[in-house]
A tleap script that builds the chain and sets N, CA, C and O, in Angstrom:
source leaprc.protein.ff14SB
mol = sequence {
  NMET ALA ASP ASP LYS ARG HIE VAL LEU VAL
  CYS THR ASN VAL ASP CYS LEU ALA ARG GLY
  SER GLN GLY VAL LEU GLU ALA MET ARG GLU
  ARG VAL GLU GLY SER GLY PRO ALA ASP VAL
  GLU VAL SER SER TYR CYS CYS PHE GLY GLY
  CYS ASP TYR GLY PRO ASN VAL VAL LEU TYR
  PRO ALA LYS VAL PHE TYR SER GLY VAL LYS
  PRO ALA ASP VAL ASP PRO ILE VAL ALA GLN
  LEU GLU GLY GLY PRO VAL ILE GLU ARG LEU
  THR GLY LYS VAL ASP ASP MET THR GLN GLU
  LEU ILE PHE GLU LEU LEU ASP ALA GLY LEU
  CVAL
}
set mol.1.N position { 127.386 54.052 126.823 }
set mol.1.CA position { 126.830 55.314 127.304 }
set mol.1.C position { 125.011 54.530 126.903 }
set mol.1.O position { 124.232 54.390 125.960 }
set mol.2.N position { 125.167 54.171 128.622 }
set mol.2.CA position { 124.285 53.434 129.144 }
set mol.2.C position { 122.614 54.208 129.302 }
set mol.2.O position { 121.851 53.707 130.128 }
set mol.3.N position { 122.255 55.121 128.678 }
set mol.3.CA position { 121.361 55.857 129.335 }
set mol.3.C position { 120.021 55.785 128.701 }
set mol.3.O position { 119.939 54.677 128.171 }
set mol.4.N position { 118.709 56.611 128.478 }
set mol.4.CA position { 117.598 56.566 127.580 }
set mol.4.C position { 117.878 57.588 126.779 }
set mol.4.O position { 117.122 58.495 127.128 }
set mol.5.N position { 118.506 57.923 125.952 }
set mol.5.CA position { 118.576 59.138 125.118 }
set mol.5.C position { 119.106 58.775 124.025 }
set mol.5.O position { 119.960 57.889 124.070 }
set mol.6.N position { 118.772 59.311 122.879 }
set mol.6.CA position { 119.313 59.044 121.813 }
set mol.6.C position { 120.791 59.583 121.358 }
set mol.6.O position { 121.153 60.135 122.397 }
set mol.7.N position { 121.581 59.706 120.663 }
set mol.7.CA position { 122.633 59.878 120.107 }
set mol.7.C position { 122.909 60.043 118.710 }
set mol.7.O position { 122.831 59.066 117.966 }
set mol.8.N position { 123.364 61.675 118.082 }
set mol.8.CA position { 123.575 61.822 117.364 }
set mol.8.C position { 125.347 62.363 117.425 }
set mol.8.O position { 125.714 63.437 117.902 }
set mol.9.N position { 125.983 61.626 116.997 }
set mol.9.CA position { 127.488 61.745 116.937 }
set mol.9.C position { 128.209 61.937 116.094 }
set mol.9.O position { 128.570 60.998 115.383 }
set mol.10.N position { 128.679 63.267 115.880 }
set mol.10.CA position { 129.398 63.856 115.044 }
set mol.10.C position { 131.100 63.663 115.082 }
set mol.10.O position { 131.812 63.570 116.082 }
set mol.11.N position { 131.405 63.642 113.977 }
set mol.11.CA position { 132.967 63.493 114.175 }
set mol.11.C position { 133.369 64.992 113.535 }
set mol.11.O position { 132.947 65.552 112.524 }
set mol.12.N position { 134.696 65.558 114.881 }
set mol.12.CA position { 135.397 66.674 114.711 }
set mol.12.C position { 136.735 66.729 114.556 }
set mol.12.O position { 137.463 67.712 114.418 }
set mol.13.N position { 137.084 65.146 114.606 }
set mol.13.CA position { 138.630 64.807 114.152 }
set mol.13.C position { 138.880 65.729 113.041 }
set mol.13.O position { 137.913 66.124 112.389 }
set mol.14.N position { 140.527 66.269 112.635 }
set mol.14.CA position { 141.199 66.729 111.795 }
set mol.14.C position { 140.284 66.815 110.447 }
set mol.14.O position { 139.741 67.832 110.015 }
set mol.15.N position { 140.236 65.255 109.780 }
set mol.15.CA position { 139.956 65.366 108.420 }
set mol.15.C position { 138.262 65.665 108.211 }
set mol.15.O position { 137.781 66.291 107.267 }
set mol.16.N position { 137.557 65.094 109.263 }
set mol.16.CA position { 135.934 65.457 109.060 }
set mol.16.C position { 135.714 66.998 109.438 }
set mol.16.O position { 134.753 67.716 109.164 }
set mol.17.N position { 136.772 67.269 110.078 }
set mol.17.CA position { 136.501 69.536 110.274 }
set mol.17.C position { 136.828 69.694 109.286 }
set mol.17.O position { 136.051 70.529 108.824 }
set mol.18.N position { 138.142 69.201 107.933 }
set mol.18.CA position { 138.347 69.921 107.411 }
set mol.18.C position { 137.539 69.634 106.145 }
set mol.18.O position { 137.641 70.557 105.337 }
set mol.19.N position { 136.714 68.558 105.710 }
set mol.19.CA position { 135.123 68.478 105.181 }
set mol.19.C position { 134.182 68.983 105.579 }
set mol.19.O position { 133.189 68.935 104.853 }
set mol.20.N position { 134.091 69.653 106.842 }
set mol.20.CA position { 133.228 70.814 107.235 }
set mol.20.C position { 132.159 70.514 108.261 }
set mol.20.O position { 131.103 71.131 108.401 }
set mol.21.N position { 132.749 69.085 109.220 }
set mol.21.CA position { 132.003 68.829 110.149 }
set mol.21.C position { 131.735 69.304 111.198 }
set mol.21.O position { 131.156 68.731 112.120 }
set mol.22.N position { 132.227 70.686 111.169 }
set mol.22.CA position { 131.565 71.626 112.120 }
set mol.22.C position { 130.481 72.398 111.750 }
set mol.22.O position { 130.054 73.157 112.620 }
set mol.23.N position { 130.067 72.395 110.944 }
set mol.23.CA position { 128.772 73.297 109.826 }
set mol.23.C position { 127.689 72.182 110.468 }
set mol.23.O position { 126.659 72.479 111.073 }
set mol.24.N position { 128.243 70.644 110.150 }
set mol.24.CA position { 127.309 69.858 110.068 }
set mol.24.C position { 126.850 69.409 111.697 }
set mol.24.O position { 125.826 68.735 111.806 }
set mol.25.N position { 127.673 69.818 113.047 }
set mol.25.CA position { 127.493 69.332 114.002 }
set mol.25.C position { 126.425 71.026 114.388 }
set mol.25.O position { 125.287 71.192 114.826 }
set mol.26.N position { 127.280 71.774 114.044 }
set mol.26.CA position { 125.999 73.385 114.914 }
set mol.26.C position { 124.630 73.391 113.502 }
set mol.26.O position { 123.977 74.430 113.398 }
set mol.27.N position { 124.441 72.692 112.923 }
set mol.27.CA position { 123.140 72.381 112.146 }
set mol.27.C position { 122.522 71.983 112.730 }
set mol.27.O position { 121.516 72.520 113.193 }
set mol.28.N position { 123.144 70.224 113.029 }
set mol.28.CA position { 122.324 69.286 113.923 }
set mol.28.C position { 121.924 69.595 115.438 }
set mol.28.O position { 120.942 69.144 116.028 }
set mol.29.N position { 122.695 70.280 115.835 }
set mol.29.CA position { 122.409 70.680 117.399 }
set mol.29.C position { 121.167 71.848 116.896 }
set mol.29.O position { 120.053 71.426 117.207 }
set mol.30.N position { 121.127 73.112 116.244 }
set mol.30.CA position { 120.428 74.052 115.917 }
set mol.30.C position { 118.722 73.295 115.642 }
set mol.30.O position { 117.635 73.658 116.089 }
set mol.31.N position { 119.053 72.221 114.796 }
set mol.31.CA position { 117.668 71.946 114.499 }
set mol.31.C position { 117.045 70.628 115.417 }
set mol.31.O position { 115.928 70.112 115.378 }
set mol.32.N position { 117.960 70.383 116.056 }
set mol.32.CA position { 117.507 69.278 117.077 }
set mol.32.C position { 116.539 70.121 118.159 }
set mol.32.O position { 115.324 70.038 118.335 }
set mol.33.N position { 117.727 71.119 118.937 }
set mol.33.CA position { 117.391 71.878 119.501 }
set mol.33.C position { 116.170 72.611 119.487 }
set mol.33.O position { 115.610 72.935 120.534 }
set mol.34.N position { 115.639 72.946 118.132 }
set mol.34.CA position { 114.617 73.830 117.705 }
set mol.34.C position { 113.088 72.835 117.778 }
set mol.34.O position { 112.099 73.081 118.467 }
set mol.35.N position { 113.279 71.763 116.906 }
set mol.35.CA position { 111.724 71.264 116.664 }
set mol.35.C position { 112.153 69.679 116.920 }
set mol.35.O position { 111.129 69.081 117.250 }
set mol.36.N position { 113.069 68.957 116.894 }
set mol.36.CA position { 113.613 67.705 116.951 }
set mol.36.C position { 113.000 67.274 117.628 }
set mol.36.O position { 112.056 67.925 118.075 }
set mol.37.N position { 113.270 65.778 118.094 }
set mol.37.CA position { 113.017 65.126 119.317 }
set mol.37.C position { 113.448 65.388 120.247 }
set mol.37.O position { 114.443 66.107 120.345 }
set mol.38.N position { 112.736 64.809 121.353 }
set mol.38.CA position { 113.218 65.528 122.782 }
set mol.38.C position { 113.989 64.637 123.347 }
set mol.38.O position { 114.448 65.121 124.382 }
set mol.39.N position { 114.380 63.494 123.157 }
set mol.39.CA position { 114.875 62.135 123.410 }
set mol.39.C position { 116.484 62.086 122.609 }
set mol.39.O position { 117.342 61.238 122.855 }
set mol.40.N position { 116.617 63.201 121.626 }
set mol.40.CA position { 117.671 62.933 121.311 }
set mol.40.C position { 119.175 64.228 121.873 }
set mol.40.O position { 119.008 65.423 122.117 }
set mol.41.N position { 120.343 63.557 121.926 }
set mol.41.CA position { 121.290 63.980 121.949 }
set mol.41.C position { 122.250 64.475 121.150 }
set mol.41.O position { 122.593 63.535 120.434 }
set mol.42.N position { 123.008 65.639 120.819 }
set mol.42.CA position { 123.981 65.817 119.721 }
set mol.42.C position { 125.247 66.395 120.273 }
set mol.42.O position { 125.324 67.532 120.739 }
set mol.43.N position { 126.124 65.635 120.200 }
set mol.43.CA position { 127.720 65.506 120.670 }
set mol.43.C position { 128.702 65.209 119.411 }
set mol.43.O position { 128.632 64.351 118.530 }
set mol.44.N position { 129.556 66.147 119.636 }
set mol.44.CA position { 131.091 66.174 118.602 }
set mol.44.C position { 131.469 64.295 119.284 }
set mol.44.O position { 131.100 63.652 120.267 }
set mol.45.N position { 132.090 64.115 118.471 }
set mol.45.CA position { 133.053 62.764 118.773 }
set mol.45.C position { 134.409 62.512 118.412 }
set mol.45.O position { 134.687 62.968 117.303 }
set mol.46.N position { 135.375 61.907 119.021 }
set mol.46.CA position { 136.592 62.599 118.976 }
set mol.46.C position { 137.065 62.073 117.536 }
set mol.46.O position { 137.690 62.959 116.953 }
set mol.47.N position { 136.914 60.516 116.556 }
set mol.47.CA position { 137.207 60.052 115.465 }
set mol.47.C position { 136.303 58.530 115.764 }
set mol.47.O position { 136.189 57.888 116.809 }
set mol.48.N position { 135.799 58.305 114.532 }
set mol.48.CA position { 135.168 56.908 114.151 }
set mol.48.C position { 135.978 56.603 113.038 }
set mol.48.O position { 135.378 56.104 112.086 }
set mol.49.N position { 137.343 56.801 112.907 }
set mol.49.CA position { 137.763 55.811 111.809 }
set mol.49.C position { 137.254 55.429 110.419 }
set mol.49.O position { 137.212 54.282 109.974 }
set mol.50.N position { 136.919 56.407 109.872 }
set mol.50.CA position { 136.662 56.659 108.950 }
set mol.50.C position { 136.668 58.024 108.235 }
set mol.50.O position { 135.669 58.639 107.863 }
set mol.51.N position { 138.005 58.413 108.096 }
set mol.51.CA position { 138.247 59.982 108.076 }
set mol.51.C position { 138.291 59.912 106.422 }
set mol.51.O position { 137.798 60.922 105.921 }
set mol.52.N position { 138.891 58.705 105.236 }
set mol.52.CA position { 138.614 59.073 104.222 }
set mol.52.C position { 137.089 59.585 103.505 }
set mol.52.O position { 136.958 60.261 102.485 }
set mol.53.N position { 135.866 58.956 104.507 }
set mol.53.CA position { 134.622 59.772 103.834 }
set mol.53.C position { 133.817 60.647 104.658 }
set mol.53.O position { 132.620 60.889 104.497 }
set mol.54.N position { 134.876 61.273 105.899 }
set mol.54.CA position { 134.146 62.178 106.874 }
set mol.54.C position { 132.757 63.284 105.739 }
set mol.54.O position { 131.984 62.888 104.866 }
set mol.55.N position { 132.945 64.443 106.205 }
set mol.55.CA position { 132.398 64.091 107.648 }
set mol.55.C position { 131.407 63.409 108.010 }
set mol.55.O position { 130.260 63.706 107.673 }
set mol.56.N position { 131.816 61.991 109.044 }
set mol.56.CA position { 131.195 60.871 109.067 }
set mol.56.C position { 130.168 61.338 111.102 }
set mol.56.O position { 130.455 61.951 112.130 }
set mol.57.N position { 129.393 60.806 110.739 }
set mol.57.CA position { 127.855 60.596 112.376 }
set mol.57.C position { 127.507 59.399 111.768 }
set mol.57.O position { 127.508 58.796 110.695 }
set mol.58.N position { 127.166 59.320 113.107 }
set mol.58.CA position { 127.052 57.885 113.925 }
set mol.58.C position { 125.620 58.401 114.823 }
set mol.58.O position { 125.635 59.393 115.551 }
set mol.59.N position { 124.215 57.389 114.580 }
set mol.59.CA position { 123.149 57.663 115.218 }
set mol.59.C position { 123.225 56.353 116.264 }
set mol.59.O position { 123.182 55.177 115.904 }
set mol.60.N position { 123.320 56.718 117.309 }
set mol.60.CA position { 123.408 55.690 118.441 }
set mol.60.C position { 122.026 55.742 119.297 }
set mol.60.O position { 121.415 56.806 119.194 }
set mol.61.N position { 121.529 54.882 120.011 }
set mol.61.CA position { 121.663 53.289 119.574 }
set mol.61.C position { 121.120 52.707 118.514 }
set mol.61.O position { 120.977 51.485 118.505 }
set mol.62.N position { 120.744 53.468 117.480 }
set mol.62.CA position { 120.117 52.793 116.327 }
set mol.62.C position { 121.541 51.776 115.635 }
set mol.62.O position { 121.470 50.618 115.223 }
set mol.63.N position { 122.697 52.620 115.690 }
set mol.63.CA position { 123.794 52.122 115.282 }
set mol.63.C position { 123.673 52.127 113.454 }
set mol.63.O position { 123.716 51.282 112.560 }
set mol.64.N position { 123.564 53.083 113.525 }
set mol.64.CA position { 123.431 53.841 111.942 }
set mol.64.C position { 124.536 54.930 111.370 }
set mol.64.O position { 124.448 56.124 111.657 }
set mol.65.N position { 125.728 54.325 110.416 }
set mol.65.CA position { 126.946 54.866 110.721 }
set mol.65.C position { 126.572 56.008 108.729 }
set mol.65.O position { 126.140 55.473 107.707 }
set mol.66.N position { 126.822 57.025 108.832 }
set mol.66.CA position { 126.509 57.936 107.848 }
set mol.66.C position { 128.003 58.645 107.691 }
set mol.66.O position { 128.712 58.967 108.644 }
set mol.67.N position { 128.295 58.802 106.440 }
set mol.67.CA position { 129.511 59.317 105.884 }
set mol.67.C position { 129.283 60.416 104.918 }
set mol.67.O position { 128.352 60.234 104.134 }
set mol.68.N position { 129.712 61.125 104.856 }
set mol.68.CA position { 129.939 62.253 103.530 }
set mol.68.C position { 128.763 63.308 104.099 }
set mol.68.O position { 128.165 64.038 103.308 }
set mol.69.N position { 128.577 63.319 105.068 }
set mol.69.CA position { 127.072 64.283 105.670 }
set mol.69.C position { 127.637 65.781 105.270 }
set mol.69.O position { 128.688 66.422 105.273 }
set mol.70.N position { 126.669 65.874 105.030 }
set mol.70.CA position { 126.759 68.085 104.706 }
set mol.70.C position { 125.533 68.046 105.687 }
set mol.70.O position { 124.773 67.165 106.088 }
set mol.71.N position { 125.750 70.053 105.995 }
set mol.71.CA position { 124.698 70.765 106.612 }
set mol.71.C position { 122.844 70.282 106.081 }
set mol.71.O position { 121.860 70.110 106.800 }
set mol.72.N position { 123.004 70.179 104.426 }
set mol.72.CA position { 122.013 69.668 103.952 }
set mol.72.C position { 121.223 68.127 104.252 }
set mol.72.O position { 120.136 67.839 103.752 }
set mol.73.N position { 121.791 67.469 104.915 }
set mol.73.CA position { 121.048 66.162 105.120 }
set mol.73.C position { 121.133 66.157 106.647 }
set mol.73.O position { 121.363 65.097 107.229 }
set mol.74.N position { 120.922 67.521 107.450 }
set mol.74.CA position { 120.395 67.470 108.533 }
set mol.74.C position { 118.967 66.960 108.938 }
set mol.74.O position { 118.604 66.212 109.846 }
set mol.75.N position { 118.417 67.493 108.144 }
set mol.75.CA position { 116.689 67.557 108.220 }
set mol.75.C position { 116.474 66.096 107.691 }
set mol.75.O position { 115.597 65.421 108.230 }
set mol.76.N position { 117.275 65.526 106.594 }
set mol.76.CA position { 116.568 63.820 106.507 }
set mol.76.C position { 116.862 62.766 107.582 }
set mol.76.O position { 116.262 61.773 107.994 }
set mol.77.N position { 118.032 63.378 107.878 }
set mol.77.CA position { 118.397 62.839 109.580 }
set mol.77.C position { 117.778 62.843 110.524 }
set mol.77.O position { 117.887 61.940 111.354 }
set mol.78.N position { 116.773 64.075 110.700 }
set mol.78.CA position { 116.265 64.228 111.918 }
set mol.78.C position { 115.014 63.295 111.306 }
set mol.78.O position { 114.520 62.541 112.145 }
set mol.79.N position { 114.522 63.247 110.173 }
set mol.79.CA position { 113.347 62.791 109.680 }
set mol.79.C position { 113.807 61.259 110.122 }
set mol.79.O position { 112.832 60.577 110.437 }
set mol.80.N position { 114.842 60.700 110.196 }
set mol.80.CA position { 114.855 59.589 110.266 }
set mol.80.C position { 114.416 58.877 112.065 }
set mol.80.O position { 113.789 57.918 112.517 }
set mol.81.N position { 115.293 60.183 112.659 }
set mol.81.CA position { 115.172 60.391 114.027 }
set mol.81.C position { 113.333 60.136 114.832 }
set mol.81.O position { 112.900 59.806 115.936 }
set mol.82.N position { 112.687 60.565 113.348 }
set mol.82.CA position { 111.156 60.733 113.725 }
set mol.82.C position { 110.721 59.843 113.654 }
set mol.82.O position { 109.593 59.719 114.131 }
set mol.83.N position { 111.493 58.511 112.896 }
set mol.83.CA position { 110.788 56.953 112.204 }
set mol.83.C position { 110.981 56.955 111.236 }
set mol.83.O position { 110.850 55.802 110.827 }
set mol.84.N position { 111.429 58.023 109.982 }
set mol.84.CA position { 111.429 57.900 108.400 }
set mol.84.C position { 112.949 56.538 108.722 }
set mol.84.O position { 113.736 56.171 109.595 }
set mol.85.N position { 112.530 56.259 107.263 }
set mol.85.CA position { 113.976 55.287 107.000 }
set mol.85.C position { 115.679 56.053 106.900 }
set mol.85.O position { 116.052 57.220 107.023 }
set mol.86.N position { 116.210 55.123 106.700 }
set mol.86.CA position { 117.461 55.190 106.974 }
set mol.86.C position { 118.011 56.016 105.472 }
set mol.86.O position { 117.371 55.816 104.439 }
set mol.87.N position { 118.843 56.646 105.464 }
set mol.87.CA position { 119.488 57.427 104.384 }
set mol.87.C position { 120.539 56.937 103.717 }
set mol.87.O position { 121.673 57.398 103.845 }
set mol.88.N position { 120.083 55.456 102.556 }
set mol.88.CA position { 121.056 54.791 102.126 }
set mol.88.C position { 122.357 55.652 101.185 }
set mol.88.O position { 123.520 55.262 101.081 }
set mol.89.N position { 122.067 56.261 100.885 }
set mol.89.CA position { 123.292 57.675 100.125 }
set mol.89.C position { 124.402 57.648 100.890 }
set mol.89.O position { 125.537 57.640 100.414 }
set mol.90.N position { 124.089 57.627 102.353 }
set mol.90.CA position { 125.284 58.125 103.123 }
set mol.90.C position { 125.732 56.861 103.906 }
set mol.90.O position { 126.230 56.989 105.024 }
set mol.91.N position { 125.554 55.573 103.303 }
set mol.91.CA position { 125.935 54.617 104.584 }
set mol.91.C position { 126.382 53.440 103.355 }
set mol.91.O position { 125.785 53.463 102.279 }
set mol.92.N position { 127.585 52.322 103.645 }
set mol.92.CA position { 128.481 51.918 103.014 }
set mol.92.C position { 129.681 51.900 102.558 }
set mol.92.O position { 130.385 51.207 101.825 }
set mol.93.N position { 129.769 53.336 103.506 }
set mol.93.CA position { 131.225 53.773 102.444 }
set mol.93.C position { 132.324 53.313 103.746 }
set mol.93.O position { 133.393 52.702 103.774 }
set mol.94.N position { 131.638 53.814 104.550 }
set mol.94.CA position { 132.892 52.793 105.681 }
set mol.94.C position { 133.097 51.370 105.669 }
set mol.94.O position { 132.015 50.889 105.335 }
set mol.95.N position { 133.938 50.443 105.864 }
set mol.95.CA position { 133.885 49.111 105.808 }
set mol.95.C position { 133.548 48.472 107.233 }
set mol.95.O position { 134.081 48.948 108.236 }
set mol.96.N position { 132.773 47.526 107.313 }
set mol.96.CA position { 131.970 46.734 108.007 }
set mol.96.C position { 132.749 47.064 109.695 }
set mol.96.O position { 132.207 47.694 110.603 }
set mol.97.N position { 134.159 46.417 109.731 }
set mol.97.CA position { 135.036 45.940 110.326 }
set mol.97.C position { 135.073 47.314 111.421 }
set mol.97.O position { 134.784 47.190 112.611 }
set mol.98.N position { 135.343 48.187 111.003 }
set mol.98.CA position { 135.264 49.704 111.602 }
set mol.98.C position { 133.962 49.960 112.183 }
set mol.98.O position { 133.674 49.934 113.379 }
set mol.99.N position { 133.336 50.169 111.363 }
set mol.99.CA position { 131.596 50.592 112.388 }
set mol.99.C position { 131.204 49.508 113.601 }
set mol.99.O position { 130.582 49.785 114.626 }
set mol.100.N position { 131.807 48.016 113.158 }
set mol.100.CA position { 131.482 47.368 114.433 }
set mol.100.C position { 132.643 47.666 115.378 }
set mol.100.O position { 132.267 47.167 116.438 }
set mol.101.N position { 133.494 48.047 115.519 }
set mol.101.CA position { 134.079 48.112 116.738 }
set mol.101.C position { 133.909 50.007 116.732 }
set mol.101.O position { 134.269 50.452 117.822 }
set mol.102.N position { 133.500 50.992 115.856 }
set mol.102.CA position { 132.953 51.998 116.844 }
set mol.102.C position { 131.630 51.085 117.956 }
set mol.102.O position { 131.654 50.994 119.184 }
set mol.103.N position { 130.731 50.601 117.128 }
set mol.103.CA position { 129.205 50.381 117.889 }
set mol.103.C position { 129.624 49.875 119.381 }
set mol.103.O position { 129.174 50.305 120.444 }
set mol.104.N position { 130.917 48.519 119.129 }
set mol.104.CA position { 131.086 47.619 120.425 }
set mol.104.C position { 131.917 48.683 121.412 }
set mol.104.O position { 131.879 48.438 122.618 }
set mol.105.N position { 132.627 49.792 120.981 }
set mol.105.CA position { 133.110 51.034 121.544 }
set mol.105.C position { 131.898 51.785 122.145 }
set mol.105.O position { 132.113 51.923 123.349 }
set mol.106.N position { 131.190 52.108 121.932 }
set mol.106.CA position { 129.959 52.905 122.547 }
set mol.106.C position { 128.583 51.874 123.360 }
set mol.106.O position { 127.793 52.382 124.155 }
set mol.107.N position { 128.532 50.129 122.880 }
set mol.107.CA position { 127.791 49.599 123.619 }
set mol.107.C position { 128.715 49.740 124.756 }
set mol.107.O position { 127.985 49.854 125.741 }
set mol.108.N position { 130.031 49.795 125.153 }
set mol.108.CA position { 131.042 49.543 126.169 }
set mol.108.C position { 130.806 50.948 127.272 }
set mol.108.O position { 130.961 50.821 128.486 }
set mol.109.N position { 130.503 51.964 126.773 }
set mol.109.CA position { 130.269 53.448 127.202 }
set mol.109.C position { 131.656 54.357 126.901 }
set mol.109.O position { 131.768 55.492 127.365 }
set mol.110.N position { 132.804 53.668 125.990 }
set mol.110.CA position { 133.971 54.241 125.711 }
set mol.110.C position { 133.423 55.353 124.416 }
set mol.110.O position { 133.434 55.080 123.215 }
set mol.111.N position { 132.868 56.893 125.154 }
set mol.111.CA position { 132.653 57.304 124.257 }
set mol.111.C position { 133.777 58.715 124.094 }
set mol.111.O position { 133.743 59.418 123.083 }
savepdb mol mol.pdb
quit
């Protein structure tokens, strides 16, 4: 992912999808395209490996891994993209090794 855009990646694999990730993805796209930061791209992602904790959302290149995200969390996430704080209640559920692997894959451009 070597570009100048920031990315909001929403897992849409089976487990996250069953927990409502499609609604998160749609709400995030609508919010960012409506009045969110212009340098942010919202995309679906195949899997982050945190299936038990989804829906999972990764902010990249900020390297923030959110789990248990609901459509109601979209506004606070966009606020973070606009300079607000990390939403601590959505972090720390997926083990550090899994998170680091995802970030390494994203750093390598494997999306």
